[in-house]
C-alpha beads as a LAMMPS data file, in Angstrom:
LAMMPS data file: protein, C-alpha beads

394 atoms
393 bonds

1 atom types
1 bond types

-500.0 500.0 xlo xhi
-500.0 500.0 ylo yhi
-500.0 500.0 zlo zhi

Masses

1 110.0

Atoms # bond

1 1 1 -31.630 -1.475 0.989
2 1 1 -28.590 0.066 -0.629
3 1 1 -28.336 -0.458 -4.331
4 1 1 -24.854 -1.701 -4.626
5 1 1 -24.626 -0.994 -8.354
6 1 1 -25.363 2.739 -7.874
7 1 1 -22.429 4.824 -9.009
8 1 1 -20.558 6.955 -6.425
9 1 1 -19.978 10.512 -7.274
10 1 1 -17.733 11.027 -10.346
11 1 1 -13.884 11.707 -10.155
12 1 1 -14.222 15.136 -11.579
13 1 1 -15.856 16.253 -8.550
14 1 1 -12.666 15.556 -6.560
15 1 1 -10.573 18.014 -8.531
16 1 1 -12.998 20.637 -7.666
17 1 1 -12.630 20.087 -4.000
18 1 1 -9.981 22.391 -2.434
19 1 1 -8.579 19.354 0.059
20 1 1 -9.210 16.289 -2.182
21 1 1 -7.354 17.928 -5.263
22 1 1 -4.279 18.483 -3.390
23 1 1 -4.100 15.134 -1.578
24 1 1 -4.366 13.572 -5.011
25 1 1 -1.731 15.781 -6.766
26 1 1 0.796 15.289 -3.988
27 1 1 0.022 11.354 -3.772
28 1 1 0.720 10.977 -7.539
29 1 1 3.795 12.894 -7.632
30 1 1 5.322 11.391 -4.558
31 1 1 4.363 7.861 -5.283
32 1 1 5.722 8.032 -8.720
33 1 1 9.014 8.956 -7.304
34 1 1 8.709 6.314 -4.524
35 1 1 8.341 3.366 -7.070
36 1 1 11.032 4.505 -9.067
37 1 1 13.249 4.614 -6.066
38 1 1 11.863 1.241 -4.871
39 1 1 12.925 -0.451 -8.166
40 1 1 16.362 0.881 -7.705
41 1 1 16.516 -0.607 -4.236
42 1 1 14.930 -3.972 -4.982
43 1 1 17.439 -4.443 -8.043
44 1 1 20.198 -3.194 -5.924
45 1 1 19.665 -5.551 -3.202
46 1 1 18.944 -8.507 -5.534
47 1 1 21.943 -7.986 -7.820
48 1 1 24.374 -7.532 -5.042
49 1 1 23.069 -10.667 -2.870
50 1 1 21.836 -12.838 -5.782
51 1 1 18.956 -14.014 -3.687
52 1 1 15.174 -13.038 -3.481
53 1 1 16.003 -12.584 0.191
54 1 1 17.663 -9.412 -0.941
55 1 1 14.648 -7.686 -2.183
56 1 1 12.472 -9.204 0.886
57 1 1 15.090 -7.490 3.225
58 1 1 14.181 -4.278 1.585
59 1 1 10.489 -4.687 2.413
60 1 1 11.076 -6.343 5.815
61 1 1 13.373 -3.493 7.006
62 1 1 10.262 -1.117 7.386
63 1 1 8.611 -3.377 10.073
64 1 1 10.206 -2.112 13.275
65 1 1 10.201 1.630 12.672
66 1 1 6.645 1.479 11.283
67 1 1 5.594 -0.478 14.381
68 1 1 7.107 2.137 16.841
69 1 1 5.131 4.758 14.808
70 1 1 1.782 2.708 15.331
71 1 1 2.437 2.194 19.300
72 1 1 5.014 4.366 20.976
73 1 1 4.411 7.488 18.793
74 1 1 1.079 6.975 17.467
75 1 1 -0.616 9.320 19.968
76 1 1 1.086 12.354 18.489
77 1 1 -0.278 11.884 15.061
78 1 1 -3.636 13.471 15.825
79 1 1 -2.143 16.412 18.047
80 1 1 -0.461 18.921 15.684
81 1 1 -1.731 20.457 12.442
82 1 1 -2.331 17.735 9.907
83 1 1 -1.045 19.929 7.055
84 1 1 2.153 20.857 8.892
85 1 1 2.568 17.034 9.518
86 1 1 2.182 16.159 5.938
87 1 1 4.708 18.815 4.673
88 1 1 7.294 17.720 7.554
89 1 1 7.017 14.196 6.674
90 1 1 7.630 14.861 2.972
91 1 1 10.764 16.688 3.869
92 1 1 11.955 13.759 6.226
93 1 1 11.394 11.290 3.275
94 1 1 13.803 13.536 1.082
95 1 1 16.300 13.600 3.737
96 1 1 16.280 9.647 4.098
97 1 1 16.320 8.760 0.306
98 1 1 19.396 11.075 0.081
99 1 1 21.471 8.515 1.951
100 1 1 21.359 5.621 -0.599
101 1 1 21.753 8.406 -3.334
102 1 1 24.946 9.265 -1.858
103 1 1 26.063 5.601 -0.935
104 1 1 24.376 3.043 -3.349
105 1 1 25.096 -0.103 -1.408
106 1 1 22.805 -2.727 0.173
107 1 1 23.282 -1.755 4.050
108 1 1 22.445 1.937 3.459
109 1 1 19.567 1.042 1.152
110 1 1 17.939 -1.326 3.661
111 1 1 18.537 1.154 6.555
112 1 1 16.942 3.965 4.553
113 1 1 14.184 1.588 3.449
114 1 1 13.411 0.843 7.158
115 1 1 13.100 4.615 8.292
116 1 1 11.165 5.461 5.122
117 1 1 8.669 2.742 6.253
118 1 1 8.159 4.824 9.486
119 1 1 7.782 8.066 7.470
120 1 1 5.223 6.668 4.998
121 1 1 3.217 5.029 7.788
122 1 1 2.838 8.293 9.408
123 1 1 2.264 10.095 6.090
124 1 1 -0.374 7.837 4.867
125 1 1 -2.283 7.903 8.164
126 1 1 -2.378 11.642 8.322
127 1 1 -3.484 11.756 4.684
128 1 1 -6.413 9.459 5.454
129 1 1 -7.181 11.457 8.510
130 1 1 -7.364 14.719 6.467
131 1 1 -9.797 12.987 3.979
132 1 1 -12.047 11.567 6.784
133 1 1 -12.159 14.966 8.338
134 1 1 -12.459 17.539 5.382
135 1 1 -13.895 15.284 2.428
136 1 1 -17.670 14.400 2.614
137 1 1 -18.692 10.675 2.899
138 1 1 -19.807 10.253 -0.657
139 1 1 -16.513 11.452 -2.054
140 1 1 -14.441 9.307 0.078
141 1 1 -14.705 5.999 -1.946
142 1 1 -13.914 7.842 -5.229
143 1 1 -10.905 9.565 -3.339
144 1 1 -9.499 6.381 -2.066
145 1 1 -10.282 4.670 -5.524
146 1 1 -8.300 7.520 -7.536
147 1 1 -5.602 7.511 -4.782
148 1 1 -5.137 3.865 -5.299
149 1 1 -5.149 4.120 -8.852
150 1 1 -2.458 6.804 -8.648
151 1 1 -0.552 4.163 -6.446
152 1 1 -0.864 1.555 -8.811
153 1 1 -0.037 3.376 -11.992
154 1 1 2.980 4.919 -10.196
155 1 1 3.964 1.365 -9.402
156 1 1 3.634 0.359 -13.096
157 1 1 5.315 3.430 -14.523
158 1 1 7.725 3.552 -11.471
159 1 1 8.867 0.011 -11.516
160 1 1 9.396 -0.085 -15.157
161 1 1 11.072 3.388 -15.155
162 1 1 13.157 2.704 -12.118
163 1 1 14.206 -0.867 -13.224
164 1 1 15.033 0.397 -16.590
165 1 1 17.189 3.339 -15.292
166 1 1 18.974 1.007 -12.860
167 1 1 19.938 -1.527 -15.436
168 1 1 21.194 1.055 -17.881
169 1 1 22.676 3.546 -15.616
170 1 1 22.827 2.402 -12.039
171 1 1 20.508 3.251 -9.076
172 1 1 21.646 6.726 -8.377
173 1 1 19.476 8.533 -10.712
174 1 1 16.200 6.704 -9.855
175 1 1 16.788 7.448 -6.356
176 1 1 17.481 11.266 -7.087
177 1 1 14.164 11.268 -8.728
178 1 1 12.663 9.956 -5.492
179 1 1 14.132 12.497 -3.687
180 1 1 12.935 15.361 -5.990
181 1 1 9.322 13.868 -5.890
182 1 1 9.095 14.194 -1.792
183 1 1 10.249 18.104 -2.357
184 1 1 7.325 18.594 -4.974
185 1 1 4.858 16.651 -2.733
186 1 1 5.791 19.195 0.232
187 1 1 5.374 22.130 -1.759
188 1 1 1.815 21.108 -2.945
189 1 1 0.589 20.101 0.573
190 1 1 1.781 23.473 1.839
191 1 1 -1.090 25.012 0.301
192 1 1 -3.845 22.705 2.070
193 1 1 -6.681 24.777 3.500
194 1 1 -6.489 24.957 7.290
195 1 1 -9.676 23.307 8.305
196 1 1 -11.970 24.426 11.494
197 1 1 -10.630 21.588 13.583
198 1 1 -6.884 22.285 12.766
199 1 1 -4.631 23.110 15.616
200 1 1 -3.293 20.914 18.582
201 1 1 -5.558 18.321 19.810
202 1 1 -5.414 16.338 23.020
203 1 1 -3.157 13.450 22.663
204 1 1 -4.681 9.950 23.148
205 1 1 -3.126 7.017 24.844
206 1 1 -0.531 5.134 22.533
207 1 1 -2.765 1.852 21.986
208 1 1 -6.150 3.653 21.508
209 1 1 -5.984 2.649 17.813
210 1 1 -5.842 -0.996 18.661
211 1 1 -8.571 -0.892 21.191
212 1 1 -10.755 1.090 18.722
213 1 1 -10.366 -1.707 16.026
214 1 1 -10.464 -4.518 18.315
215 1 1 -13.774 -3.396 19.964
216 1 1 -15.662 -2.871 16.807
217 1 1 -16.696 -6.139 15.055
218 1 1 -16.737 -4.823 11.586
219 1 1 -13.436 -3.130 11.855
220 1 1 -12.029 -6.124 13.325
221 1 1 -13.203 -8.376 10.687
222 1 1 -12.064 -6.160 7.956
223 1 1 -8.832 -5.572 9.535
224 1 1 -8.098 -9.139 9.854
225 1 1 -8.852 -9.705 6.170
226 1 1 -6.605 -6.732 5.403
227 1 1 -3.825 -8.294 7.246
228 1 1 -4.351 -11.718 5.309
229 1 1 -4.158 -9.893 2.099
230 1 1 -0.908 -7.910 2.742
231 1 1 0.963 -11.236 3.813
232 1 1 1.328 -11.601 0.146
233 1 1 0.984 -8.260 -1.145
234 1 1 4.894 -7.978 -2.332
235 1 1 5.014 -11.588 -3.397
236 1 1 4.495 -10.945 -7.238
237 1 1 7.213 -8.153 -7.377
238 1 1 9.594 -10.223 -5.065
239 1 1 9.492 -13.296 -7.223
240 1 1 9.516 -11.462 -10.251
241 1 1 13.438 -11.425 -10.624
242 1 1 13.639 -15.116 -10.123
243 1 1 10.858 -15.929 -12.802
244 1 1 12.012 -13.843 -15.673
245 1 1 14.982 -12.240 -17.020
246 1 1 15.841 -9.596 -19.769
247 1 1 12.919 -7.622 -21.037
248 1 1 10.304 -9.690 -19.360
249 1 1 11.565 -8.826 -15.811
250 1 1 10.230 -5.320 -15.723
251 1 1 6.958 -6.663 -17.064
252 1 1 6.494 -9.075 -14.461
253 1 1 7.515 -6.684 -11.841
254 1 1 4.802 -4.180 -13.019
255 1 1 2.127 -6.567 -13.950
256 1 1 0.455 -6.875 -10.369
257 1 1 0.178 -3.000 -10.125
258 1 1 -1.139 -2.724 -13.532
259 1 1 -4.072 -5.068 -12.568
260 1 1 -4.649 -3.219 -9.473
261 1 1 -4.675 0.192 -11.215
262 1 1 -7.460 -0.871 -13.728
263 1 1 -9.497 -2.520 -10.898
264 1 1 -9.672 0.543 -8.536
265 1 1 -10.284 2.849 -11.226
266 1 1 -13.517 0.962 -12.307
267 1 1 -14.614 -0.038 -8.641
268 1 1 -13.951 3.405 -7.176
269 1 1 -17.121 4.755 -8.769
270 1 1 -19.308 1.762 -7.997
271 1 1 -20.446 1.674 -4.321
272 1 1 -20.615 -1.960 -4.034
273 1 1 -17.124 -2.092 -2.578
274 1 1 -18.008 0.302 -0.011
275 1 1 -19.903 -2.736 1.682
276 1 1 -18.258 -5.608 3.532
277 1 1 -20.117 -8.063 1.441
278 1 1 -18.583 -6.816 -1.754
279 1 1 -15.052 -6.751 -0.102
280 1 1 -15.365 -10.385 0.954
281 1 1 -16.210 -11.332 -2.797
282 1 1 -13.102 -9.505 -3.828
283 1 1 -10.962 -11.236 -1.210
284 1 1 -12.075 -14.786 -2.249
285 1 1 -11.221 -13.748 -5.826
286 1 1 -7.802 -12.727 -4.794
287 1 1 -7.210 -16.212 -3.052
288 1 1 -8.062 -17.984 -6.337
289 1 1 -5.725 -15.831 -8.233
290 1 1 -2.848 -16.549 -5.987
291 1 1 -3.617 -20.364 -6.501
292 1 1 -3.903 -19.894 -10.191
293 1 1 -0.385 -17.965 -10.369
294 1 1 1.205 -21.095 -8.337
295 1 1 -0.383 -23.598 -10.711
296 1 1 1.007 -21.754 -13.766
297 1 1 4.322 -21.513 -12.197
298 1 1 4.537 -25.229 -11.223
299 1 1 3.452 -26.144 -14.891
300 1 1 6.164 -23.952 -16.322
301 1 1 3.807 -21.839 -18.238
302 1 1 4.786 -19.049 -20.614
303 1 1 5.879 -15.812 -18.931
304 1 1 2.995 -14.031 -20.469
305 1 1 0.722 -16.242 -18.446
306 1 1 2.506 -15.268 -15.300
307 1 1 2.108 -11.523 -16.189
308 1 1 -1.637 -12.197 -16.436
309 1 1 -1.797 -13.966 -13.293
310 1 1 0.192 -11.137 -11.353
311 1 1 -2.323 -8.737 -12.863
312 1 1 -5.149 -10.759 -11.531
313 1 1 -3.501 -10.761 -8.147
314 1 1 -3.080 -6.961 -8.237
315 1 1 -6.792 -6.529 -9.142
316 1 1 -7.979 -8.614 -6.243
317 1 1 -5.760 -6.765 -3.752
318 1 1 -7.413 -3.572 -4.893
319 1 1 -10.339 -4.408 -2.562
320 1 1 -8.284 -2.630 0.150
321 1 1 -9.648 0.757 -1.084
322 1 1 -13.225 -0.527 0.332
323 1 1 -11.537 -1.396 3.757
324 1 1 -10.223 2.151 3.841
325 1 1 -13.770 3.601 3.067
326 1 1 -15.295 1.264 5.900
327 1 1 -12.425 2.646 8.542
328 1 1 -13.186 6.103 7.435
329 1 1 -16.891 5.700 7.774
330 1 1 -16.806 3.774 11.235
331 1 1 -13.603 4.985 13.035
332 1 1 -13.978 8.396 15.179
333 1 1 -12.543 11.112 12.991
334 1 1 -10.763 12.645 15.669
335 1 1 -8.801 9.329 16.083
336 1 1 -8.477 8.423 12.552
337 1 1 -4.918 9.223 12.220
338 1 1 -4.104 6.859 15.258
339 1 1 -6.457 4.088 13.677
340 1 1 -4.967 4.445 10.218
341 1 1 -1.391 4.049 11.330
342 1 1 -2.333 1.117 13.361
343 1 1 -3.486 -0.652 10.259
344 1 1 -0.630 0.818 8.083
345 1 1 2.036 -0.398 10.550
346 1 1 0.162 -3.656 11.152
347 1 1 0.096 -4.099 7.238
348 1 1 3.808 -3.319 6.774
349 1 1 4.788 -5.779 9.781
350 1 1 2.492 -8.543 8.484
351 1 1 3.797 -7.741 4.789
352 1 1 7.461 -7.940 5.954
353 1 1 6.793 -11.259 8.003
354 1 1 4.689 -12.668 5.094
355 1 1 7.328 -11.850 2.447
356 1 1 10.115 -13.308 4.495
357 1 1 8.233 -16.583 5.162
358 1 1 6.831 -16.728 1.532
359 1 1 10.404 -15.817 0.135
360 1 1 11.992 -18.579 2.251
361 1 1 9.332 -20.898 1.034
362 1 1 10.157 -19.815 -2.509
363 1 1 13.960 -20.434 -1.789
364 1 1 13.339 -23.979 -0.404
365 1 1 10.309 -25.261 -2.502
366 1 1 10.313 -22.946 -5.473
367 1 1 8.084 -19.952 -6.281
368 1 1 5.020 -22.202 -7.272
369 1 1 4.794 -23.159 -3.400
370 1 1 5.166 -19.565 -2.399
371 1 1 2.063 -18.679 -4.472
372 1 1 -0.085 -21.739 -3.344
373 1 1 0.692 -21.044 0.198
374 1 1 -0.443 -17.547 0.049
375 1 1 -3.748 -18.443 -1.713
376 1 1 -4.445 -20.905 0.948
377 1 1 -3.728 -18.761 3.859
378 1 1 -6.086 -15.910 2.665
379 1 1 -8.977 -18.418 1.784
380 1 1 -8.590 -19.997 5.182
381 1 1 -8.848 -16.507 7.003
382 1 1 -11.973 -15.835 5.135
383 1 1 -13.728 -19.016 6.219
384 1 1 -12.220 -18.755 9.876
385 1 1 -13.764 -15.104 10.271
386 1 1 -16.885 -16.012 8.828
387 1 1 -16.755 -12.583 6.995
388 1 1 -19.346 -13.332 4.569
389 1 1 -22.065 -13.365 7.697
390 1 1 -21.003 -10.146 8.873
391 1 1 -23.856 -7.670 9.560
392 1 1 -22.801 -4.080 9.110
393 1 1 -24.578 -1.318 11.402
394 1 1 -27.000 0.818 9.577

Bonds

1 1 1 2
2 1 2 3
3 1 3 4
4 1 4 5
5 1 5 6
6 1 6 7
7 1 7 8
8 1 8 9
9 1 9 10
10 1 10 11
11 1 11 12
12 1 12 13
13 1 13 14
14 1 14 15
15 1 15 16
16 1 16 17
17 1 17 18
18 1 18 19
19 1 19 20
20 1 20 21
21 1 21 22
22 1 22 23
23 1 23 24
24 1 24 25
25 1 25 26
26 1 26 27
27 1 27 28
28 1 28 29
29 1 29 30
30 1 30 31
31 1 31 32
32 1 32 33
33 1 33 34
34 1 34 35
35 1 35 36
36 1 36 37
37 1 37 38
38 1 38 39
39 1 39 40
40 1 40 41
41 1 41 42
42 1 42 43
43 1 43 44
44 1 44 45
45 1 45 46
46 1 46 47
47 1 47 48
48 1 48 49
49 1 49 50
50 1 50 51
51 1 51 52
52 1 52 53
53 1 53 54
54 1 54 55
55 1 55 56
56 1 56 57
57 1 57 58
58 1 58 59
59 1 59 60
60 1 60 61
61 1 61 62
62 1 62 63
63 1 63 64
64 1 64 65
65 1 65 66
66 1 66 67
67 1 67 68
68 1 68 69
69 1 69 70
70 1 70 71
71 1 71 72
72 1 72 73
73 1 73 74
74 1 74 75
75 1 75 76
76 1 76 77
77 1 77 78
78 1 78 79
79 1 79 80
80 1 80 81
81 1 81 82
82 1 82 83
83 1 83 84
84 1 84 85
85 1 85 86
86 1 86 87
87 1 87 88
88 1 88 89
89 1 89 90
90 1 90 91
91 1 91 92
92 1 92 93
93 1 93 94
94 1 94 95
95 1 95 96
96 1 96 97
97 1 97 98
98 1 98 99
99 1 99 100
100 1 100 101
101 1 101 102
102 1 102 103
103 1 103 104
104 1 104 105
105 1 105 106
106 1 106 107
107 1 107 108
108 1 108 109
109 1 109 110
110 1 110 111
111 1 111 112
112 1 112 113
113 1 113 114
114 1 114 115
115 1 115 116
116 1 116 117
117 1 117 118
118 1 118 119
119 1 119 120
120 1 120 121
121 1 121 122
122 1 122 123
123 1 123 124
124 1 124 125
125 1 125 126
126 1 126 127
127 1 127 128
128 1 128 129
129 1 129 130
130 1 130 131
131 1 131 132
132 1 132 133
133 1 133 134
134 1 134 135
135 1 135 136
136 1 136 137
137 1 137 138
138 1 138 139
139 1 139 140
140 1 140 141
141 1 141 142
142 1 142 143
143 1 143 144
144 1 144 145
145 1 145 146
146 1 146 147
147 1 147 148
148 1 148 149
149 1 149 150
150 1 150 151
151 1 151 152
152 1 152 153
153 1 153 154
154 1 154 155
155 1 155 156
156 1 156 157
157 1 157 158
158 1 158 159
159 1 159 160
160 1 160 161
161 1 161 162
162 1 162 163
163 1 163 164
164 1 164 165
165 1 165 166
166 1 166 167
167 1 167 168
168 1 168 169
169 1 169 170
170 1 170 171
171 1 171 172
172 1 172 173
173 1 173 174
174 1 174 175
175 1 175 176
176 1 176 177
177 1 177 178
178 1 178 179
179 1 179 180
180 1 180 181
181 1 181 182
182 1 182 183
183 1 183 184
184 1 184 185
185 1 185 186
186 1 186 187
187 1 187 188
188 1 188 189
189 1 189 190
190 1 190 191
191 1 191 192
192 1 192 193
193 1 193 194
194 1 194 195
195 1 195 196
196 1 196 197
197 1 197 198
198 1 198 199
199 1 199 200
200 1 200 201
201 1 201 202
202 1 202 203
203 1 203 204
204 1 204 205
205 1 205 206
206 1 206 207
207 1 207 208
208 1 208 209
209 1 209 210
210 1 210 211
211 1 211 212
212 1 212 213
213 1 213 214
214 1 214 215
215 1 215 216
216 1 216 217
217 1 217 218
218 1 218 219
219 1 219 220
220 1 220 221
221 1 221 222
222 1 222 223
223 1 223 224
224 1 224 225
225 1 225 226
226 1 226 227
227 1 227 228
228 1 228 229
229 1 229 230
230 1 230 231
231 1 231 232
232 1 232 233
233 1 233 234
234 1 234 235
235 1 235 236
236 1 236 237
237 1 237 238
238 1 238 239
239 1 239 240
240 1 240 241
241 1 241 242
242 1 242 243
243 1 243 244
244 1 244 245
245 1 245 246
246 1 246 247
247 1 247 248
248 1 248 249
249 1 249 250
250 1 250 251
251 1 251 252
252 1 252 253
253 1 253 254
254 1 254 255
255 1 255 256
256 1 256 257
257 1 257 258
258 1 258 259
259 1 259 260
260 1 260 261
261 1 261 262
262 1 262 263
263 1 263 264
264 1 264 265
265 1 265 266
266 1 266 267
267 1 267 268
268 1 268 269
269 1 269 270
270 1 270 271
271 1 271 272
272 1 272 273
273 1 273 274
274 1 274 275
275 1 275 276
276 1 276 277
277 1 277 278
278 1 278 279
279 1 279 280
280 1 280 281
281 1 281 282
282 1 282 283
283 1 283 284
284 1 284 285
285 1 285 286
286 1 286 287
287 1 287 288
288 1 288 289
289 1 289 290
290 1 290 291
291 1 291 292
292 1 292 293
293 1 293 294
294 1 294 295
295 1 295 296
296 1 296 297
297 1 297 298
298 1 298 299
299 1 299 300
300 1 300 301
301 1 301 302
302 1 302 303
303 1 303 304
304 1 304 305
305 1 305 306
306 1 306 307
307 1 307 308
308 1 308 309
309 1 309 310
310 1 310 311
311 1 311 312
312 1 312 313
313 1 313 314
314 1 314 315
315 1 315 316
316 1 316 317
317 1 317 318
318 1 318 319
319 1 319 320
320 1 320 321
321 1 321 322
322 1 322 323
323 1 323 324
324 1 324 325
325 1 325 326
326 1 326 327
327 1 327 328
328 1 328 329
329 1 329 330
330 1 330 331
331 1 331 332
332 1 332 333
333 1 333 334
334 1 334 335
335 1 335 336
336 1 336 337
337 1 337 338
338 1 338 339
339 1 339 340
340 1 340 341
341 1 341 342
342 1 342 343
343 1 343 344
344 1 344 345
345 1 345 346
346 1 346 347
347 1 347 348
348 1 348 349
349 1 349 350
350 1 350 351
351 1 351 352
352 1 352 353
353 1 353 354
354 1 354 355
355 1 355 356
356 1 356 357
357 1 357 358
358 1 358 359
359 1 359 360
360 1 360 361
361 1 361 362
362 1 362 363
363 1 363 364
364 1 364 365
365 1 365 366
366 1 366 367
367 1 367 368
368 1 368 369
369 1 369 370
370 1 370 371
371 1 371 372
372 1 372 373
373 1 373 374
374 1 374 375
375 1 375 376
376 1 376 377
377 1 377 378
378 1 378 379
379 1 379 380
380 1 380 381
381 1 381 382
382 1 382 383
383 1 383 384
384 1 384 385
385 1 385 386
386 1 386 387
387 1 387 388
388 1 388 389
389 1 389 390
390 1 390 391
391 1 391 392
392 1 392 393
393 1 393 394
């Protein structure tokens, strides 16, 4: 039996790895810029629509383009050189974010957010495919953990900085920083070493990713838990402008990301999260954290308690690095790009649907109802899938 308390390899080993180090640096730079830009897009949409449905539209606009990447175009992700794909996608992101830089209005911002959803879905899938192919299995959970830490820390710093810049100076500067970060990431990724399997591969059928996931009982169950989690993934940030004003607004925007950053940094070196049993425990804790946040809002608790509740929600959602490690371990390496983009696009689609439904719930019945509904749905999915009884293959 595996000792689930045994530490995984340390983070220092990642920076000595020629592939993992560049993946981490590029991710940190790009995502810091992404969240500076996202804060500008969210506040731009909220301030000009005066509704939580404005920020919800920014998130939901990514659904259709990302879905097309996961279906119609997914077969191409594992065909060309993965290094070339990462560089090209970074340059495409820079070109798209230039649109709201030039025209900072809600419609161009929502259109750019939609197309960026496709770019980010493809980029993240190829990023994970490179890790699954070129990074040894013991290093993957630390890699995904430190990548998630970079993501969450970038959310904290990026949302705080982007929101502050947008409030003080308008959205253009924050969006321009996002553009530059795409260019820097492209330069870092251009130096990735070419692996032995690089070059053109045979293009698989468009729906192969869905069939691989649906045909594997562990991947299918972990995938369902992932989709149930992302339904409420953007809920803390979407409700924050409605729950706090002034100096507390940036804090409430960033609290969930802060909690997630702390969790993944600690859990990425502990192998228990690589097992489905540990992942199920974390999902249950996330459901309870959502119910607690709903109760605090209903009781009109102080804003600082809501910030702590959002941090707990972010920590619970950090279990997704374990899901990534499970997919990288069990999915075929030569199809990893297609499998990963299937999950990413599904996450974006379900996240968009979820945030519109939960945003509508908040608009009709109040933010407390949105938190409570999200928690109940997540716990119901855990019970329905019987994930706690799942037996993993040796």
